[in-house]
C-alpha positions in Angstrom: 89.1 -24.8 75.6 90.6 -22.0 73.6 89.0 -18.5 73.7 87.0 -17.5 70.7 89.2 -14.4 70.1 92.2 -16.3 70.0 91.0 -18.1 66.8 90.1 -14.9 64.9 93.8 -13.8 64.3 94.8 -17.3 62.5 91.5 -17.2 60.5 92.1 -13.7 59.3 95.5 -14.5 58.4 94.3 -17.6 56.3 91.5 -15.4 54.5 94.2 -13.0 53.8 96.5 -15.4 51.9 93.6 -16.8 50.2 92.7 -13.3 48.8 96.2 -13.2 47.3 96.2 -16.6 45.8 93.0 -16.8 44.2 91.6 -14.4 41.7 88.8 -11.8 42.4 85.1 -12.8 41.1 85.7 -10.0 38.8 89.0 -11.1 37.5 87.9 -14.9 37.3 84.8 -13.9 35.3 87.0 -11.9 32.8 89.3 -14.8 32.3 86.4 -17.0 31.8 84.7 -14.9 29.0 87.9 -14.1 27.5 87.6 -17.4 25.2 84.0 -17.2 24.9 82.3 -17.2 21.7 80.1 -14.0 21.3 79.4 -10.6 19.8 82.5 -8.6 21.3 81.9 -5.2 20.1 79.0 -2.9 19.3 77.8 -1.8 15.8 77.1 -5.0 13.7 73.8 -5.3 11.9 70.9 -7.6 13.3 71.8 -10.1 10.4 75.9 -9.9 11.5 74.8 -10.7 15.1 72.7 -13.5 13.9 75.5 -14.9 11.8 77.9 -14.8 14.9 75.7 -16.5 16.8 75.2 -19.3 14.5 79.1 -19.8 14.3 79.3 -19.8 17.9 76.7 -22.1 18.4 78.7 -24.5 16.6 81.8 -23.7 18.4 80.4 -24.2 21.7 78.7 -27.5 20.8 82.5 -28.6 20.1 81.8 -29.6 16.1 84.7 -30.9 14.3 86.9 -29.0 11.6 86.3 -31.5 8.7 88.0 -30.7 5.2 85.2 -30.3 2.7 82.7 -30.3 5.6 79.6 -27.8 5.2 79.1 -28.1 1.2 76.6 -30.1 1.0 73.2 -29.4 -1.2 72.0 -27.6 1.7 73.9 -25.5 4.5 74.9 -27.5 7.6 77.4 -29.9 8.9 78.5 -32.8 6.6 81.1 -35.5 6.7 84.4 -34.3 5.4 86.8 -35.8 3.1 90.5 -36.8 3.2 92.8 -33.8 2.1 95.7 -35.4 0.1 98.0 -32.9 1.3 97.3 -33.4 5.4 97.8 -36.4 7.1 95.6 -35.1 10.2 92.7 -35.3 7.8 92.7 -39.0 7.6 89.5 -39.3 10.2 87.6 -36.3 8.5 85.3 -38.8 6.6 84.2 -40.0 10.1 83.4 -36.5 11.5 80.4 -34.3 10.9 81.6 -30.8 10.6 82.6 -28.0 8.5 85.7 -26.4 6.8 86.3 -22.8 7.2 83.8 -21.8 4.2 81.5 -24.5 5.2 81.1 -22.8 8.8 80.7 -19.3 7.1 78.2 -20.5 4.8 76.0 -22.0 7.5 76.1 -19.1 9.5 75.0 -16.8 7.0 72.4 -19.3 5.9 71.2 -19.2 9.5 71.2 -15.3 9.7 69.7 -14.6 6.4 67.2 -17.3 6.1 68.6 -18.4 2.6 71.9 -19.8 1.2 73.7 -16.5 0.3 77.3 -17.4 0.7 77.3 -21.1 -0.9 80.6 -21.5 -1.9 84.6 -21.6 -1.1 86.6 -19.0 0.9 87.3 -16.8 -2.7 83.8 -16.8 -3.8 82.7 -15.7 -0.3 84.9 -13.0 -0.2 84.3 -11.6 -3.8 80.4 -12.1 -3.3 78.3 -9.7 -4.9 76.7 -9.1 -1.8 79.5 -7.0 -0.4 78.7 -4.0 1.5 82.3 -3.0 2.0 85.6 -4.2 1.9 88.9 -3.8 3.8 92.3 -4.0 3.1 95.0 -5.5 5.5 96.6 -2.1 5.8 93.6 -1.1 7.3 94.0 -3.6 10.2 91.1 -4.5 12.5 89.9 -0.7 13.4 86.8 -0.3 10.8 85.8 -3.9 11.3 82.3 -5.1 13.0 81.4 -8.3 14.2 80.1 -10.5 11.5 82.6 -9.3 8.7 84.5 -12.0 7.2 88.4 -12.1 7.4 90.3 -14.0 4.7 94.0 -15.1 4.1 95.7 -15.9 0.9 96.1 -13.7 -2.2 94.0 -12.1 -4.7 94.6 -15.4 -7.0 94.2 -17.9 -3.9 92.2 -17.0 -0.9 92.6 -20.2 1.2 91.2 -19.4 4.5 88.1 -17.4 5.7 86.8 -16.7 9.5 83.9 -14.9 11.0 85.1 -11.9 13.0 83.7 -11.2 16.6 85.2 -8.0 17.6 88.0 -7.2 19.9 90.5 -8.8 18.1 88.7 -12.2 18.3 87.2 -14.7 15.4 85.5 -17.8 15.2 86.9 -20.3 12.6 87.1 -23.6 11.4 90.9 -23.8 11.1 92.4 -27.3 10.4 92.0 -31.1 10.6 92.4 -32.4 14.1 90.9 -29.7 15.8 87.5 -28.5 16.6 85.9 -25.2 15.6 87.4 -22.5 17.9 87.8 -18.8 19.0 91.3 -17.4 17.9 93.0 -14.2 18.0 92.9 -12.7 14.8 96.3 -13.4 12.9 97.5 -10.1 11.2 100.3 -12.0 9.6 101.9 -11.5 6.3 99.0 -14.0 4.8 96.5 -11.8 6.0 94.4 -10.3 3.1 91.5 -8.2 4.4 87.8 -8.4 5.1 84.5 -8.2 3.5 81.1 -6.9 5.0 78.1 -8.8 3.9 74.6 -7.3 3.1 71.9 -9.9 3.3 69.5 -7.7 1.7 68.3 -7.2 -1.9 71.4 -7.0 -4.5 71.9 -3.6 -6.1 73.8 -2.9 -9.2 73.5 -4.8 -12.5 73.9 -8.7 -11.8 74.9 -11.2 -14.5 76.4 -14.8 -14.4 79.6 -16.0 -16.0 79.7 -19.4 -18.1 82.9 -21.5 -18.2 85.8 -22.6 -15.9 88.8 -21.2 -15.1 88.0 -17.7 -16.4 90.3 -14.9 -15.5 89.6 -11.5 -14.6 92.2 -9.0 -15.5 93.9 -6.0 -14.1 93.1 -4.0 -17.5 90.6 -4.9 -20.2 93.3 -7.0 -22.2 94.2 -10.6 -22.7 97.9 -9.9 -22.0 96.8 -7.9 -18.5 97.9 -9.1 -15.0 95.7 -12.0 -14.1 93.7 -11.2 -11.0 91.1 -14.2 -10.0 90.1 -17.3 -12.0 86.0 -18.1 -11.9 86.2 -21.7 -11.0 82.9 -22.0 -12.6 79.8 -20.3 -13.3 79.7 -17.2 -10.9 77.2 -14.5 -10.0 79.0 -11.2 -10.7 78.0 -7.6 -10.2 79.0 -5.1 -13.1 79.7 -1.4 -12.6 80.2 -0.8 -16.2 81.6 -1.9 -19.8 83.5 -0.6 -22.6 85.3 -1.3 -25.9 88.8 -2.6 -25.8 90.7 -5.5 -26.9 89.1 -7.9 -29.2 88.8 -11.4 -28.0 88.1 -14.5 -29.5 86.7 -17.8 -27.8 84.5 -20.6 -28.8 83.7 -19.3 -32.3 82.7 -15.6 -30.7 84.5 -12.4 -31.1 83.7 -9.4 -28.9 85.6 -6.2 -27.8 83.6 -5.2 -24.9 84.7 -5.9 -21.5 83.0 -5.2 -18.1 84.4 -3.8 -14.8 83.6 -6.0 -11.8 83.5 -3.8 -8.5 83.7 -6.8 -6.2 87.2 -8.2 -7.9 88.6 -4.6 -9.0 88.8 -6.4 -12.3 88.0 -6.6 -15.9 86.3 -9.8 -17.8 85.7 -10.0 -21.5 81.9 -10.0 -22.1 82.2 -13.1 -23.8 82.4 -14.8 -20.7 79.2 -13.2 -19.3 75.9 -14.4 -19.9 73.7 -12.1 -22.3 74.1 -10.0 -25.3 77.6 -8.9 -26.6 76.6 -5.4 -25.0 75.4 -6.0 -21.9 71.8 -4.1 -21.6 71.1 -1.5 -19.0 74.8 -1.4 -18.0 76.5 2.1 -18.7 79.6 2.8 -20.6 82.7 3.2 -18.3 84.1 6.9 -18.5 86.2 7.0 -15.4 88.1 3.5 -15.9 
């Protein structure tokens, strides 16, 4: 029968070998948490943290991306549609889930207790509930969990995601995949971010009418186009001034309103209300 002490040497050597091959508990825990969907940095508002939690609950549940998903009468997952430009979407009508803006809508509806971000990515980015905006050039430095990241151009913002902090985001990315945690893509297509204020709306709030109404870089119909309202849209007006005369649908008006959320102007013809908006000051620095 071998002596007990004679077994210690081989056992110690075996444990040493295993310690080299297996990660330490701390490393293993770090690797496991690297892909976790959660608030990953301090500083976010309670509402923003709740929005992250709501988005992450859908990620953790393994919910599918579905094109058009999440845009029903009320926030929440819906069956998707076939995207004519994406063969991978053929099964989306069979899958209950979200597209990118549908997930954002659901997350902030859960966080705020009301449907404050109904609409597509562009209308969510240009929301009149913005507490702050950040350009692509600013990178991720000033961002907090719950901020909304967008990709595209001022005319066509085609993707939106929820920032988690530490360079990670929760997103509904594309057909054929489930909701996921991803590294933020700071590529040439990245446009910037917006911070949402779920509290009372400040400023002078109005609503547009018509479809395909363009905002302009200057108060002129010949100025560069910035963004077209797809339909009636709630807007925040900073100030107004008399500029180029515009005629549309039998009306003529020379008043233009400056919209801080778009960094652009719109003719008052397309703003519901009197020709000169009540309570809105005259622009003096624009």
